[in-house]
PDB file of N, CA, C and O in Angstrom:
ATOM      1  N   MET A   1      -2.876 -39.880  66.948  1.00  0.00           N
ATOM      2  CA  MET A   1      -2.506 -41.209  67.286  1.00  0.00           C
ATOM      3  C   MET A   1      -1.768 -41.053  68.682  1.00  0.00           C
ATOM      4  O   MET A   1      -1.330 -39.905  68.769  1.00  0.00           O
ATOM      5  N   PRO A   2      -1.576 -41.561  69.429  1.00  0.00           N
ATOM      6  CA  PRO A   2      -0.523 -41.480  70.662  1.00  0.00           C
ATOM      7  C   PRO A   2       0.912 -41.702  70.446  1.00  0.00           C
ATOM      8  O   PRO A   2       1.264 -42.699  69.815  1.00  0.00           O
ATOM      9  N   TYR A   3       1.759 -40.887  70.897  1.00  0.00           N
ATOM     10  CA  TYR A   3       2.600 -40.928  70.511  1.00  0.00           C
ATOM     11  C   TYR A   3       3.804 -42.427  71.858  1.00  0.00           C
ATOM     12  O   TYR A   3       4.135 -42.522  73.040  1.00  0.00           O
ATOM     13  N   THR A   4       3.948 -43.130  70.677  1.00  0.00           N
ATOM     14  CA  THR A   4       5.066 -44.016  71.762  1.00  0.00           C
ATOM     15  C   THR A   4       6.104 -44.241  71.684  1.00  0.00           C
ATOM     16  O   THR A   4       6.828 -44.416  72.665  1.00  0.00           O
ATOM     17  N   ASP A   5       6.606 -44.323  70.090  1.00  0.00           N
ATOM     18  CA  ASP A   5       8.519 -43.813  69.906  1.00  0.00           C
ATOM     19  C   ASP A   5       8.326 -43.022  68.348  1.00  0.00           C
ATOM     20  O   ASP A   5       7.327 -42.623  67.748  1.00  0.00           O
ATOM     21  N   VAL A   6      10.108 -43.012  67.958  1.00  0.00           N
ATOM     22  CA  VAL A   6       9.934 -42.448  66.939  1.00  0.00           C
ATOM     23  C   VAL A   6       9.256 -43.066  65.809  1.00  0.00           C
ATOM     24  O   VAL A   6       8.473 -42.466  65.072  1.00  0.00           O
ATOM     25  N   GLN A   7       9.719 -44.781  65.662  1.00  0.00           N
ATOM     26  CA  GLN A   7       9.010 -45.471  64.281  1.00  0.00           C
ATOM     27  C   GLN A   7       7.513 -44.766  63.827  1.00  0.00           C
ATOM     28  O   GLN A   7       7.185 -44.117  62.833  1.00  0.00           O
ATOM     29  N   ALA A   8       6.532 -45.358  65.433  1.00  0.00           N
ATOM     30  CA  ALA A   8       5.942 -45.530  64.871  1.00  0.00           C
ATOM     31  C   ALA A   8       4.712 -44.187  64.277  1.00  0.00           C
ATOM     32  O   ALA A   8       3.496 -44.263  64.097  1.00  0.00           O
ATOM     33  N   VAL A   9       5.815 -42.867  64.076  1.00  0.00           N
ATOM     34  CA  VAL A   9       5.459 -41.708  63.832  1.00  0.00           C
ATOM     35  C   VAL A   9       6.075 -42.074  62.240  1.00  0.00           C
ATOM     36  O   VAL A   9       5.283 -41.678  61.385  1.00  0.00           O
ATOM     37  N   ILE A  10       6.926 -42.533  61.838  1.00  0.00           N
ATOM     38  CA  ILE A  10       7.205 -42.946  60.742  1.00  0.00           C
ATOM     39  C   ILE A  10       6.577 -43.413  60.030  1.00  0.00           C
ATOM     40  O   ILE A  10       6.586 -43.139  58.830  1.00  0.00           O
ATOM     41  N   ASP A  11       5.599 -44.547  60.764  1.00  0.00           N
ATOM     42  CA  ASP A  11       5.093 -45.533  60.443  1.00  0.00           C
ATOM     43  C   ASP A  11       3.319 -44.699  59.724  1.00  0.00           C
ATOM     44  O   ASP A  11       2.507 -44.943  58.832  1.00  0.00           O
ATOM     45  N   ALA A  12       3.502 -43.777  60.703  1.00  0.00           N
ATOM     46  CA  ALA A  12       2.245 -43.307  60.092  1.00  0.00           C
ATOM     47  C   ALA A  12       2.320 -42.430  59.025  1.00  0.00           C
ATOM     48  O   ALA A  12       1.311 -42.359  58.324  1.00  0.00           O
ATOM     49  N   VAL A  13       3.371 -41.674  58.703  1.00  0.00           N
ATOM     50  CA  VAL A  13       3.946 -40.597  58.180  1.00  0.00           C
ATOM     51  C   VAL A  13       3.959 -42.281  56.234  1.00  0.00           C
ATOM     52  O   VAL A  13       3.833 -41.964  55.052  1.00  0.00           O
ATOM     53  N   TYR A  14       4.043 -42.925  56.476  1.00  0.00           N
ATOM     54  CA  TYR A  14       4.094 -43.817  54.917  1.00  0.00           C
ATOM     55  C   TYR A  14       2.517 -44.115  55.039  1.00  0.00           C
ATOM     56  O   TYR A  14       1.941 -43.836  53.987  1.00  0.00           O
ATOM     57  N   GLN A  15       1.821 -44.520  55.863  1.00  0.00           N
ATOM     58  CA  GLN A  15       0.537 -44.858  55.295  1.00  0.00           C
ATOM     59  C   GLN A  15      -0.252 -44.229  55.349  1.00  0.00           C
ATOM     60  O   GLN A  15      -1.369 -44.584  55.726  1.00  0.00           O
ATOM     61  N   THR A  16       0.121 -42.812  54.909  1.00  0.00           N
ATOM     62  CA  THR A  16      -0.382 -41.375  54.311  1.00  0.00           C
ATOM     63  C   THR A  16      -0.420 -41.945  53.481  1.00  0.00           C
ATOM     64  O   THR A  16      -1.511 -42.513  53.510  1.00  0.00           O
ATOM     65  N   GLY A  17       0.568 -42.462  51.896  1.00  0.00           N
ATOM     66  CA  GLY A  17       0.656 -42.857  50.301  1.00  0.00           C
ATOM     67  C   GLY A  17       1.291 -41.681  50.446  1.00  0.00           C
ATOM     68  O   GLY A  17       2.359 -41.801  49.845  1.00  0.00           O
ATOM     69  N   ILE A  18       1.211 -40.611  50.919  1.00  0.00           N
ATOM     70  CA  ILE A  18       1.781 -39.307  50.477  1.00  0.00           C
ATOM     71  C   ILE A  18       3.159 -39.239  49.708  1.00  0.00           C
ATOM     72  O   ILE A  18       3.252 -38.317  48.898  1.00  0.00           O
ATOM     73  N   HIS A  19       3.929 -39.839  49.807  1.00  0.00           N
ATOM     74  CA  HIS A  19       5.385 -40.274  48.893  1.00  0.00           C
ATOM     75  C   HIS A  19       5.268 -41.034  47.227  1.00  0.00           C
ATOM     76  O   HIS A  19       6.030 -40.892  46.270  1.00  0.00           O
ATOM     77  N   SER A  20       3.939 -41.907  47.361  1.00  0.00           N
ATOM     78  CA  SER A  20       3.651 -42.450  46.120  1.00  0.00           C
ATOM     79  C   SER A  20       3.317 -41.759  45.341  1.00  0.00           C
ATOM     80  O   SER A  20       2.380 -42.152  44.647  1.00  0.00           O
ATOM     81  N   SER A  21       3.998 -40.166  45.011  1.00  0.00           N
ATOM     82  CA  SER A  21       3.188 -39.479  43.635  1.00  0.00           C
ATOM     83  C   SER A  21       3.088 -39.970  42.017  1.00  0.00           C
ATOM     84  O   SER A  21       4.086 -40.669  41.842  1.00  0.00           O
ATOM     85  N   GLU A  22       2.682 -39.935  41.362  1.00  0.00           N
ATOM     86  CA  GLU A  22       2.763 -40.640  39.981  1.00  0.00           C
ATOM     87  C   GLU A  22       3.589 -39.609  39.310  1.00  0.00           C
ATOM     88  O   GLU A  22       4.100 -39.954  38.244  1.00  0.00           O
ATOM     89  N   PHE A  23       3.883 -38.029  39.872  1.00  0.00           N
ATOM     90  CA  PHE A  23       4.257 -37.734  38.950  1.00  0.00           C
ATOM     91  C   PHE A  23       5.936 -36.616  39.323  1.00  0.00           C
ATOM     92  O   PHE A  23       6.106 -35.795  40.224  1.00  0.00           O
ATOM     93  N   PRO A  24       6.783 -37.004  38.347  1.00  0.00           N
ATOM     94  CA  PRO A  24       8.095 -37.062  38.626  1.00  0.00           C
ATOM     95  C   PRO A  24       9.074 -35.745  39.178  1.00  0.00           C
ATOM     96  O   PRO A  24      10.229 -35.853  39.589  1.00  0.00           O
ATOM     97  N   GLN A  25       8.133 -34.258  39.047  1.00  0.00           N
ATOM     98  CA  GLN A  25       8.498 -33.653  39.802  1.00  0.00           C
ATOM     99  C   GLN A  25       8.024 -33.165  40.746  1.00  0.00           C
ATOM    100  O   GLN A  25       8.203 -32.051  41.237  1.00  0.00           O
ATOM    101  N   THR A  26       7.361 -34.027  41.056  1.00  0.00           N
ATOM    102  CA  THR A  26       6.636 -33.551  42.462  1.00  0.00           C
ATOM    103  C   THR A  26       7.557 -33.382  43.761  1.00  0.00           C
ATOM    104  O   THR A  26       8.347 -34.276  44.067  1.00  0.00           O
ATOM    105  N   GLU A  27       7.445 -32.311  44.449  1.00  0.00           N
ATOM    106  CA  GLU A  27       7.579 -31.648  45.135  1.00  0.00           C
ATOM    107  C   GLU A  27       7.074 -31.872  46.885  1.00  0.00           C
ATOM    108  O   GLU A  27       5.897 -31.699  47.202  1.00  0.00           O
ATOM    109  N   PHE A  28       7.893 -32.180  47.672  1.00  0.00           N
ATOM    110  CA  PHE A  28       7.271 -32.707  49.629  1.00  0.00           C
ATOM    111  C   PHE A  28       7.482 -31.415  50.323  1.00  0.00           C
ATOM    112  O   PHE A  28       7.774 -30.385  49.716  1.00  0.00           O
ATOM    113  N   ALA A  29       7.326 -31.489  51.634  1.00  0.00           N
ATOM    114  CA  ALA A  29       7.353 -30.327  52.395  1.00  0.00           C
ATOM    115  C   ALA A  29       6.980 -31.155  53.564  1.00  0.00           C
ATOM    116  O   ALA A  29       5.902 -31.749  53.616  1.00  0.00           O
ATOM    117  N   LEU A  30       8.085 -31.205  54.728  1.00  0.00           N
ATOM    118  CA  LEU A  30       7.875 -31.466  55.907  1.00  0.00           C
ATOM    119  C   LEU A  30       8.246 -30.389  57.322  1.00  0.00           C
ATOM    120  O   LEU A  30       9.273 -29.711  57.290  1.00  0.00           O
ATOM    121  N   ALA A  31       7.563 -30.345  58.190  1.00  0.00           N
ATOM    122  CA  ALA A  31       7.845 -30.026  59.401  1.00  0.00           C
ATOM    123  C   ALA A  31       6.930 -30.403  60.222  1.00  0.00           C
ATOM    124  O   ALA A  31       5.751 -30.636  59.958  1.00  0.00           O
ATOM    125  N   VAL A  32       7.846 -30.512  61.950  1.00  0.00           N
ATOM    126  CA  VAL A  32       7.657 -31.295  62.834  1.00  0.00           C
ATOM    127  C   VAL A  32       7.679 -29.834  63.874  1.00  0.00           C
ATOM    128  O   VAL A  32       8.350 -28.803  63.913  1.00  0.00           O
ATOM    129  N   TYR A  33       6.386 -30.500  64.759  1.00  0.00           N
ATOM    130  CA  TYR A  33       6.129 -29.631  66.116  1.00  0.00           C
ATOM    131  C   TYR A  33       5.965 -30.352  66.734  1.00  0.00           C
ATOM    132  O   TYR A  33       5.112 -31.194  66.454  1.00  0.00           O
ATOM    133  N   ILE A  34       7.003 -30.450  68.420  1.00  0.00           N
ATOM    134  CA  ILE A  34       6.934 -31.291  69.374  1.00  0.00           C
ATOM    135  C   ILE A  34       6.691 -30.338  70.986  1.00  0.00           C
ATOM    136  O   ILE A  34       7.387 -29.541  71.615  1.00  0.00           O
ATOM    137  N   HIS A  35       5.535 -30.850  71.145  1.00  0.00           N
ATOM    138  CA  HIS A  35       5.491 -30.191  72.627  1.00  0.00           C
ATOM    139  C   HIS A  35       5.369 -30.894  73.646  1.00  0.00           C
ATOM    140  O   HIS A  35       4.540 -31.803  73.607  1.00  0.00           O
ATOM    141  N   PRO A  36       6.218 -30.663  74.948  1.00  0.00           N
ATOM    142  CA  PRO A  36       5.816 -31.322  75.901  1.00  0.00           C
ATOM    143  C   PRO A  36       4.998 -31.024  77.034  1.00  0.00           C
ATOM    144  O   PRO A  36       4.531 -29.917  77.303  1.00  0.00           O
ATOM    145  N   TYR A  37       4.908 -31.697  77.445  1.00  0.00           N
ATOM    146  CA  TYR A  37       3.992 -32.173  78.640  1.00  0.00           C
ATOM    147  C   TYR A  37       4.488 -32.292  80.198  1.00  0.00           C
ATOM    148  O   TYR A  37       5.541 -32.904  80.373  1.00  0.00           O
ATOM    149  N   PRO A  38       4.039 -31.936  80.960  1.00  0.00           N
ATOM    150  CA  PRO A  38       4.765 -32.838  82.697  1.00  0.00           C
ATOM    151  C   PRO A  38       4.273 -34.186  82.407  1.00  0.00           C
ATOM    152  O   PRO A  38       3.310 -34.310  81.651  1.00  0.00           O
ATOM    153  N   ASN A  39       4.827 -35.191  82.924  1.00  0.00           N
ATOM    154  CA  ASN A  39       4.982 -36.695  83.197  1.00  0.00           C
ATOM    155  C   ASN A  39       5.324 -37.544  81.827  1.00  0.00           C
ATOM    156  O   ASN A  39       5.021 -38.670  81.432  1.00  0.00           O
ATOM    157  N   ASN A  40       6.123 -36.425  81.283  1.00  0.00           N
ATOM    158  CA  ASN A  40       6.902 -37.888  79.989  1.00  0.00           C
ATOM    159  C   ASN A  40       5.924 -37.748  78.802  1.00  0.00           C
ATOM    160  O   ASN A  40       5.871 -38.566  77.883  1.00  0.00           O
ATOM    161  N   ILE A  41       4.968 -36.375  78.921  1.00  0.00           N
ATOM    162  CA  ILE A  41       3.923 -36.950  77.675  1.00  0.00           C
ATOM    163  C   ILE A  41       4.300 -35.467  76.625  1.00  0.00           C
ATOM    164  O   ILE A  41       4.649 -34.297  76.775  1.00  0.00           O
ATOM    165  N   LEU A  42       4.065 -36.134  75.864  1.00  0.00           N
ATOM    166  CA  LEU A  42       4.727 -35.121  74.743  1.00  0.00           C
ATOM    167  C   LEU A  42       3.388 -35.436  73.260  1.00  0.00           C
ATOM    168  O   LEU A  42       2.834 -36.435  72.802  1.00  0.00           O
ATOM    169  N   SER A  43       3.355 -33.618  72.895  1.00  0.00           N
ATOM    170  CA  SER A  43       2.437 -33.445  71.860  1.00  0.00           C
ATOM    171  C   SER A  43       2.961 -33.744  70.553  1.00  0.00           C
ATOM    172  O   SER A  43       3.690 -32.779  70.322  1.00  0.00           O
ATOM    173  N   VAL A  44       3.026 -34.686  69.352  1.00  0.00           N
ATOM    174  CA  VAL A  44       4.028 -34.538  68.719  1.00  0.00           C
ATOM    175  C   VAL A  44       2.954 -34.071  67.012  1.00  0.00           C
ATOM    176  O   VAL A  44       1.939 -34.679  66.672  1.00  0.00           O
ATOM    177  N   TRP A  45       3.692 -32.676  66.105  1.00  0.00           N
ATOM    178  CA  TRP A  45       2.441 -32.462  65.426  1.00  0.00           C
ATOM    179  C   TRP A  45       3.134 -32.804  64.040  1.00  0.00           C
ATOM    180  O   TRP A  45       4.317 -32.615  63.758  1.00  0.00           O
ATOM    181  N   VAL A  46       2.215 -33.309  63.294  1.00  0.00           N
ATOM    182  CA  VAL A  46       3.252 -33.843  61.630  1.00  0.00           C
ATOM    183  C   VAL A  46       2.498 -33.357  60.695  1.00  0.00           C
ATOM    184  O   VAL A  46       1.348 -33.648  60.368  1.00  0.00           O
ATOM    185  N   TYR A  47       3.704 -32.101  60.028  1.00  0.00           N
ATOM    186  CA  TYR A  47       2.596 -31.579  58.792  1.00  0.00           C
ATOM    187  C   TYR A  47       3.805 -31.820  57.145  1.00  0.00           C
ATOM    188  O   TYR A  47       4.927 -31.420  56.835  1.00  0.00           O
ATOM    189  N   LEU A  48       2.692 -32.723  56.468  1.00  0.00           N
ATOM    190  CA  LEU A  48       2.854 -33.010  55.545  1.00  0.00           C
ATOM    191  C   LEU A  48       2.664 -31.928  54.447  1.00  0.00           C
ATOM    192  O   LEU A  48       1.881 -31.022  54.732  1.00  0.00           O
ATOM    193  N   ALA A  49       3.438 -31.884  52.891  1.00  0.00           N
ATOM    194  CA  ALA A  49       2.880 -31.270  51.544  1.00  0.00           C
ATOM    195  C   ALA A  49       3.509 -31.852  50.537  1.00  0.00           C
ATOM    196  O   ALA A  49       4.676 -32.187  50.337  1.00  0.00           O
ATOM    197  N   SER A  50       1.841 -31.953  49.530  1.00  0.00           N
ATOM    198  CA  SER A  50       2.733 -32.625  48.432  1.00  0.00           C
ATOM    199  C   SER A  50       2.928 -31.691  47.425  1.00  0.00           C
ATOM    200  O   SER A  50       3.948 -31.214  47.922  1.00  0.00           O
ATOM    201  N   LEU A  51       2.817 -31.230  46.701  1.00  0.00           N
ATOM    202  CA  LEU A  51       3.126 -29.950  45.566  1.00  0.00           C
ATOM    203  C   LEU A  51       3.406 -30.944  43.898  1.00  0.00           C
ATOM    204  O   LEU A  51       4.359 -31.600  43.477  1.00  0.00           O
ATOM    205  N   ALA A  52       2.298 -30.670  43.443  1.00  0.00           N
ATOM    206  CA  ALA A  52       2.631 -31.065  41.881  1.00  0.00           C
ATOM    207  C   ALA A  52       1.974 -30.796  41.189  1.00  0.00           C
ATOM    208  O   ALA A  52       0.749 -30.918  41.187  1.00  0.00           O
ATOM    209  N   ARG A  53       3.001 -30.153  40.068  1.00  0.00           N
ATOM    210  CA  ARG A  53       2.366 -29.221  38.561  1.00  0.00           C
ATOM    211  C   ARG A  53       2.063 -30.031  37.508  1.00  0.00           C
ATOM    212  O   ARG A  53       2.827 -30.853  37.001  1.00  0.00           O
ATOM    213  N   HIS A  54       0.406 -29.680  37.027  1.00  0.00           N
ATOM    214  CA  HIS A  54       0.474 -30.584  36.361  1.00  0.00           C
ATOM    215  C   HIS A  54      -0.228 -29.089  35.062  1.00  0.00           C
ATOM    216  O   HIS A  54      -0.837 -28.032  35.221  1.00  0.00           O
ATOM    217  N   GLN A  55       0.401 -29.961  33.710  1.00  0.00           N
ATOM    218  CA  GLN A  55       0.318 -28.918  32.497  1.00  0.00           C
ATOM    219  C   GLN A  55      -0.503 -29.848  31.540  1.00  0.00           C
ATOM    220  O   GLN A  55      -0.824 -29.451  30.420  1.00  0.00           O
TER     221      GLN A  55
END
């Protein structure tokens, strides 16, 4: 997706549905990398992980 603003990135993360886990002990990890290019162009990488222990 092209970067337009922070809210657009947040909305895209929510649309993945990763936050709606059915397991109460779910842990989450988030990492963000932003690489600037000339002419105000940004490459935004968002890494998400959801860890759930099944018994």
